[in-house]
C-alpha positions as CSV (number, residue, x, y, z in Angstrom):
1,M,-77.0,-5.0,-16.5
2,S,-74.8,-7.7,-15.3
3,K,-72.0,-6.8,-12.9
4,A,-69.6,-8.4,-15.2
5,F,-69.9,-5.4,-17.4
6,T,-69.5,-2.6,-14.8
7,K,-66.6,-1.2,-13.0
8,E,-67.4,-1.2,-9.3
9,D,-64.0,-1.6,-7.6
10,G,-64.0,1.9,-6.1
11,G,-60.4,2.4,-7.3
12,D,-59.0,5.8,-8.2
13,P,-59.7,6.2,-11.9
14,G,-56.8,8.7,-12.2
15,V,-54.2,6.0,-11.3
16,V,-53.1,3.7,-14.1
17,P,-51.6,0.6,-12.6
18,S,-48.3,-0.5,-14.1
19,R,-48.1,-3.8,-15.9
20,P,-47.9,-6.6,-13.4
21,R,-44.6,-8.2,-13.0
22,S,-44.0,-11.8,-14.2
23,L,-45.0,-14.5,-11.7
24,S,-41.4,-15.1,-10.8
25,G,-41.2,-11.5,-9.4
26,E,-38.3,-10.5,-11.6
27,P,-37.9,-7.0,-12.9
28,R,-39.2,-6.0,-16.3
29,Y,-36.4,-5.5,-18.8
30,I,-36.3,-3.3,-21.8
31,T,-33.7,-2.6,-24.5
32,P,-32.1,0.9,-24.8
33,E,-34.0,1.3,-28.1
34,G,-37.3,0.2,-26.5
35,Y,-36.9,2.7,-23.7
36,R,-36.1,5.5,-26.1
37,A,-39.2,4.6,-28.1
38,L,-41.4,4.8,-24.9
39,Q,-39.8,8.2,-24.2
40,A,-40.5,9.4,-27.7
41,E,-44.1,8.3,-27.4
42,L,-44.5,10.1,-24.0
43,A,-43.1,13.3,-25.6
44,T,-45.6,13.0,-28.4
45,V,-48.6,12.6,-26.1
46,Q,-47.5,15.3,-23.7
47,G,-46.8,17.7,-26.6
48,P,-49.3,19.7,-28.7
49,D,-52.3,17.8,-30.0
50,D,-51.9,18.4,-33.8
51,G,-54.9,16.2,-34.7
52,R,-57.2,18.2,-32.4
53,A,-58.5,20.5,-35.2
54,S,-59.8,17.4,-37.1
55,V,-61.8,16.0,-34.2
56,P,-65.4,17.0,-33.6
57,E,-65.8,19.5,-30.7
58,L,-67.6,16.9,-28.5
59,E,-64.6,14.5,-28.7
60,V,-61.9,17.0,-27.8
61,G,-62.2,16.4,-24.1
62,L,-62.3,12.6,-24.6
63,R,-59.2,12.8,-26.8
64,Q,-57.3,14.9,-24.1
65,R,-58.3,12.5,-21.3
66,E,-57.0,9.5,-23.5
67,R,-53.7,11.4,-24.1
68,E,-53.4,12.0,-20.3
69,R,-54.2,8.4,-19.5
70,R,-51.6,7.2,-21.9
71,A,-49.0,9.6,-20.5
72,R,-49.5,8.2,-17.0
73,E,-49.3,4.7,-18.3
74,L,-46.0,5.5,-20.1
75,L,-44.6,7.3,-17.0
76,A,-45.4,4.3,-14.8
77,T,-43.9,2.0,-17.4
78,L,-40.7,4.0,-17.8
79,D,-40.4,4.0,-13.9
80,A,-40.8,0.3,-13.7
81,V,-38.5,-1.0,-16.4
82,R,-34.8,-1.7,-16.1
83,V,-32.7,-0.9,-19.2
84,V,-30.4,-3.8,-20.3
85,E,-27.6,-3.1,-22.8
86,P,-27.0,-6.0,-25.0
87,D,-23.6,-7.4,-24.6
88,P,-21.9,-7.9,-28.0
89,S,-19.3,-10.3,-26.4
90,Q,-22.1,-12.9,-26.1
91,A,-22.3,-13.2,-29.8
92,G,-23.4,-16.8,-30.9
93,R,-25.5,-17.3,-27.7
94,V,-29.0,-16.1,-27.2
95,F,-29.5,-13.6,-24.3
96,F,-31.7,-10.6,-23.9
97,G,-31.4,-8.1,-26.8
98,A,-30.0,-10.7,-29.3
99,W,-31.2,-10.9,-32.9
100,V,-31.9,-14.7,-33.5
101,E,-32.4,-16.2,-36.9
102,L,-34.2,-19.5,-36.7
103,E,-34.8,-22.3,-39.2
104,D,-37.8,-24.5,-39.0
105,E,-38.2,-28.1,-40.1
106,D,-39.1,-27.0,-43.5
107,G,-36.1,-24.9,-44.0
108,A,-38.0,-21.5,-43.6
109,R,-36.1,-18.8,-41.7
110,T,-37.5,-16.3,-39.3
111,R,-35.7,-13.5,-37.5
112,Y,-36.6,-12.2,-34.0
113,R,-35.1,-9.9,-31.4
114,V,-35.4,-11.1,-27.8
115,V,-36.9,-8.0,-26.0
116,G,-38.9,-7.1,-22.8
117,P,-42.7,-7.5,-22.7
118,D,-43.2,-3.8,-22.9
119,E,-41.7,-3.6,-26.4
120,A,-42.7,-7.0,-27.7
121,D,-44.5,-7.1,-31.1
122,V,-44.1,-10.4,-32.9
123,K,-45.2,-8.9,-36.3
124,S,-42.4,-6.5,-36.1
125,G,-39.9,-9.3,-35.1
126,R,-39.7,-8.4,-31.3
127,L,-40.2,-11.5,-29.2
128,S,-41.0,-11.1,-25.5
129,V,-38.3,-12.6,-23.3
130,E,-41.4,-14.1,-21.4
131,S,-42.7,-15.9,-24.4
132,P,-42.3,-19.7,-24.6
133,L,-40.2,-19.5,-27.7
134,A,-37.7,-17.0,-26.1
135,K,-37.6,-19.0,-22.9
136,A,-36.6,-22.0,-24.9
137,L,-33.9,-20.1,-26.9
138,L,-32.2,-18.4,-23.9
139,G,-28.6,-19.6,-23.6
140,K,-28.7,-21.6,-26.8
141,E,-25.8,-21.3,-29.4
142,E,-25.8,-21.2,-33.1
143,G,-26.4,-24.8,-34.3
144,D,-28.6,-25.8,-31.2
145,S,-32.2,-27.0,-31.7
146,V,-35.3,-26.2,-29.6
147,R,-38.7,-27.7,-29.6
148,V,-41.6,-25.5,-28.9
149,E,-45.3,-26.3,-28.2
150,R,-47.7,-24.2,-30.2
151,P,-51.5,-24.3,-30.3
152,R,-51.3,-26.1,-33.7
153,G,-48.7,-28.6,-32.6
154,P,-45.0,-28.7,-31.8
155,V,-42.3,-27.2,-34.0
156,E,-38.6,-27.6,-33.9
157,Y,-36.3,-24.7,-34.7
158,T,-32.5,-24.6,-35.3
159,V,-30.7,-21.6,-34.1
160,A,-29.1,-20.5,-37.4
161,R,-27.7,-17.2,-36.3
162,V,-27.3,-15.0,-33.3
163,E,-26.0,-11.5,-33.2
164,Y,-26.1,-8.3,-31.2
165,A,-26.3,-5.3,-33.4
166,S,-25.9,-1.7,-32.6
167,E,-29.0,0.6,-32.8
168,S,-28.0,1.8,-36.2
169,E,-27.6,-1.8,-37.4
170,D,-31.1,-2.7,-35.9
171,A,-32.7,-0.6,-38.6
172,V,-30.9,-2.4,-41.3
173,H,-31.6,-5.9,-39.8
174,A,-35.1,-5.5,-38.7
175,P,-37.6,-7.9,-40.4
């Protein structure tokens, strides 16, 4: 078998490396909601395994090792991130934690929240602060336009609305 398909680095298999920092060396930021979601997931994987009874006997050990691996990964992530409270006084300008409504050249609107890479999920409307679109949006105000290069070609967006909602409002405003 090719060495490309084997693991021969001799590293400790029990240590899950934390996600690498960005090239700029800046810390990894996360919203308070993202931090609480990671804590909740950690509590779930460290808690009782309710699905264990439905797993074939041979897979129980594998399932337990996967839960332990995920717990180590979550602990490392929680230790590495810095929680940033969105500042509602920044309303109208895009900064970390903002909900941003964009309008494209065809008038279609899309809504994203600028979040840390550990909580990013574009399909759920959570855009990593490290993404090209978020980088282009940072510091922009309502009415400003940004041009972003995409694999299928450039697109221009207009910042239609920027807001900083509380956690209870996030559930209402989420896409």
